[in-house]
C-alpha positions as CSV (number, residue, x, y, z in Angstrom):
1,M,-33.0,190.0,137.4
2,T,-35.4,190.6,134.5
3,G,-38.4,192.9,134.7
4,D,-40.5,195.5,133.1
5,V,-39.6,199.2,132.6
6,R,-42.1,201.9,132.2
7,V,-41.2,203.5,128.9
8,T,-41.5,207.2,129.4
9,A,-40.3,209.8,126.9
10,G,-36.9,209.9,128.6
11,V,-36.5,206.1,128.6
12,A,-37.7,206.0,124.9
13,K,-34.9,208.5,124.0
14,V,-32.3,206.3,125.5
15,L,-33.8,203.1,124.0
16,A,-34.0,204.8,120.6
17,A,-30.3,205.7,120.8
18,F,-29.5,202.0,121.5
19,L,-31.8,200.8,118.8
20,H,-30.0,203.0,116.2
21,D,-27.3,200.2,116.3
22,P,-28.4,197.6,118.8
23,A,-25.2,195.5,118.4
24,S,-22.8,198.4,119.3
25,D,-21.4,199.3,122.7
26,R,-22.3,202.8,124.0
27,Y,-20.7,204.7,126.8
28,G,-22.2,207.5,128.9
29,L,-20.9,210.6,127.1
30,D,-21.9,209.0,123.8
31,L,-25.4,208.4,125.1
32,M,-25.6,211.9,126.6
33,N,-24.7,213.4,123.2
34,A,-27.2,211.1,121.4
35,T,-30.1,211.9,123.7
36,G,-29.3,215.4,124.8
37,M,-29.8,214.3,128.4
38,P,-27.6,215.3,131.3
39,S,-25.8,212.7,133.3
40,G,-28.2,213.1,136.2
41,T,-31.1,212.0,134.0
42,L,-29.3,209.4,131.9
43,Y,-27.6,207.3,134.5
44,P,-30.7,206.6,136.6
45,I,-32.4,205.4,133.4
46,L,-29.4,203.2,132.6
47,A,-29.5,201.8,136.1
48,R,-33.2,200.9,135.7
49,L,-32.6,199.3,132.3
50,R,-29.7,197.2,133.8
51,Q,-31.8,196.1,136.8
52,A,-34.6,195.0,134.4
53,G,-32.2,193.0,132.3
54,W,-32.6,195.2,129.2
55,V,-29.0,196.5,129.2
56,R,-25.7,195.0,130.3
57,A,-22.7,197.0,131.3
58,E,-19.0,196.2,131.4
59,W,-16.0,198.3,132.3
60,E,-13.4,198.8,129.6
61,I,-10.0,197.1,130.2
62,L,-7.6,200.0,129.6
63,D,-3.9,200.1,129.0
64,P,-2.2,201.4,132.1
65,E,-0.5,204.0,130.0
66,A,-3.8,205.5,128.7
67,A,-4.3,209.1,129.6
68,R,-8.0,208.7,130.6
69,P,-10.1,206.7,133.0
70,P,-11.8,203.5,131.8
71,R,-15.2,203.8,130.2
72,R,-18.3,201.8,131.2
73,Y,-19.8,200.4,128.1
74,Y,-23.6,199.6,127.8
75,R,-25.3,197.3,125.3
76,L,-28.9,196.1,124.9
77,T,-29.4,192.5,125.7
78,A,-31.4,190.2,123.3
79,H,-34.4,190.6,125.7
80,G,-33.7,194.4,125.8
81,V,-33.8,194.8,122.0
82,A,-37.2,193.1,121.8
83,A,-38.5,195.0,124.8
84,A,-37.1,198.3,123.6
85,R,-38.8,197.9,120.2
86,Q,-42.1,197.0,121.7
87,G,-41.9,199.7,124.4
88,V,-41.0,202.5,122.0
89,A,-43.7,201.4,119.5
90,Q,-46.3,201.4,122.3
91,L,-45.3,204.9,123.4
92,Y,-45.5,206.2,119.9
93,Q,-48.9,204.6,119.5
94,Q,-50.1,206.2,122.7
95,L,-48.8,209.7,121.8
96,G,-50.1,209.6,118.3
97,P,-48.8,210.3,114.8
98,A,-47.6,213.9,115.7
99,V,-44.6,212.6,117.6
100,R,-43.5,209.8,115.4
101,P,-40.1,210.4,113.7
102,S,-40.5,211.3,110.1
103,T,-39.0,209.2,107.4
104,K,-39.8,211.8,104.7
105,P,-37.0,214.1,103.6
106,R,-37.3,217.7,104.7
107,P,-37.9,220.3,102.1
108,A,-34.8,222.4,101.2
């Protein structure tokens, strides 16, 4: 199912983490570290993005000898990349220039 997602500040943080490298797979702890969000905030956002068709998720196939549980990997779909770029850009436009990430180096 493909749909629209309202791009809030929280959703934009998750999308920005994905857009940092759209072709890479990300897992929950990785995304929590990248966004600073707790699991109770992150996973509902990921569920909405999956339901809208912006993100796909697959369980890792793990060696039975591995000493950890399998990870669930998330990746933006082609539709998700385009929608994420547009949604984040629209949010920045609505919020104004004060919240846009700076590309200028910080003074030392």
